[in-house]
C-alpha positions as CSV (number, residue, x, y, z in Angstrom):
1,M,-14.7,57.2,-12.0
2,K,-18.4,57.1,-11.2
3,T,-20.3,58.4,-8.2
4,T,-23.7,58.3,-6.7
5,L,-25.6,59.7,-3.7
6,I,-27.3,57.1,-1.5
7,D,-31.0,57.6,-1.4
8,G,-32.3,59.0,1.8
9,M,-28.9,60.2,3.1
10,T,-28.1,63.9,3.6
11,P,-25.0,65.1,1.7
12,A,-22.2,66.6,3.9
13,H,-21.7,70.4,3.9
14,F,-18.3,69.8,2.1
15,D,-19.9,67.7,-0.7
16,K,-19.6,70.5,-3.3
17,H,-15.8,70.5,-2.8
18,I,-15.7,66.8,-3.6
19,I,-17.6,67.1,-6.9
20,G,-15.6,70.3,-7.7
21,N,-12.2,68.7,-7.2
22,I,-12.6,65.1,-8.5
23,L,-13.6,64.3,-12.0
24,L,-16.7,62.1,-11.5
25,D,-19.5,60.8,-13.7
26,V,-22.9,60.4,-12.0
27,A,-24.3,56.9,-12.2
28,P,-26.9,54.7,-10.5
29,E,-25.8,53.1,-7.3
30,E,-25.8,49.6,-8.7
31,E,-23.4,50.7,-11.5
32,V,-21.1,52.4,-9.0
33,R,-21.0,49.3,-6.8
34,Q,-19.8,47.2,-9.7
35,H,-16.4,49.0,-9.7
36,K,-13.4,47.2,-8.4
37,M,-12.7,49.7,-5.6
38,L,-15.2,51.7,-3.7
39,I,-14.8,54.9,-1.6
40,G,-17.5,55.9,0.8
41,V,-17.9,59.5,2.2
42,R,-19.7,60.1,5.5
43,N,-21.8,63.1,6.4
44,E,-21.9,64.8,9.8
45,A,-24.3,62.2,11.1
46,G,-21.8,59.5,10.4
47,D,-23.8,58.0,7.5
48,I,-22.2,57.0,4.2
49,Y,-24.1,59.3,1.7
50,R,-21.8,59.2,-1.3
51,L,-20.0,56.3,-3.1
52,I,-17.2,56.8,-5.5
53,G,-16.3,53.8,-7.7
54,A,-12.9,53.3,-9.3
55,A,-12.0,50.7,-11.9
56,K,-8.2,51.2,-11.7
57,I,-5.9,51.5,-8.7
58,N,-4.4,54.8,-10.0
59,S,-7.9,56.3,-10.2
60,F,-8.6,55.1,-6.7
61,M,-5.3,56.6,-5.4
62,N,-6.0,59.9,-7.1
63,A,-9.4,60.1,-5.5
64,V,-8.0,59.2,-2.1
65,E,-5.3,61.9,-2.5
66,E,-7.9,64.5,-3.5
67,L,-10.1,63.7,-0.5
68,A,-7.2,63.9,1.9
69,D,-6.2,67.2,0.3
70,L,-9.7,68.5,1.3
71,G,-8.8,67.7,4.9
72,L,-10.9,64.5,5.1
73,V,-9.6,61.4,6.9
74,D,-9.8,57.8,5.7
75,E,-10.9,55.6,8.6
76,L,-9.6,52.5,6.8
77,E,-6.1,53.9,6.2
78,D,-4.5,51.5,8.7
79,T,-6.3,48.4,7.6
80,E,-6.5,46.1,4.6
81,E,-10.0,45.0,5.3
82,P,-13.0,46.6,3.5
83,K,-15.8,47.9,5.7
84,D,-19.4,48.3,4.6
85,G,-18.3,47.2,1.1
86,C,-15.8,50.1,0.9
87,D,-12.0,50.1,0.5
88,A,-11.8,53.6,1.9
89,I,-14.3,55.7,4.0
90,F,-13.7,59.4,4.3
91,S,-15.1,61.9,6.8
92,E,-14.2,65.1,8.6
93,P,-11.7,64.6,11.4
94,D,-13.2,64.6,14.9
């Protein structure tokens, strides 16, 4: 899986846990966006600051599980429709 930080966005305070718990290769945003499935991560301001790209469904599911284990919530869990180009978008619960 590949990941990128979005230019101009502030990483969330929990970001170090994401990169510590999921095996990710850093890549340019254009390269990450070419992956079949995209996961967005929101910061405290509600902005998507990190993208995680997965080429295979099992990689996507593993990342989703790891993010949920960190206590983050997928706002697209109950829908099949992508949002902002992402198949899942995680943030801290309200």
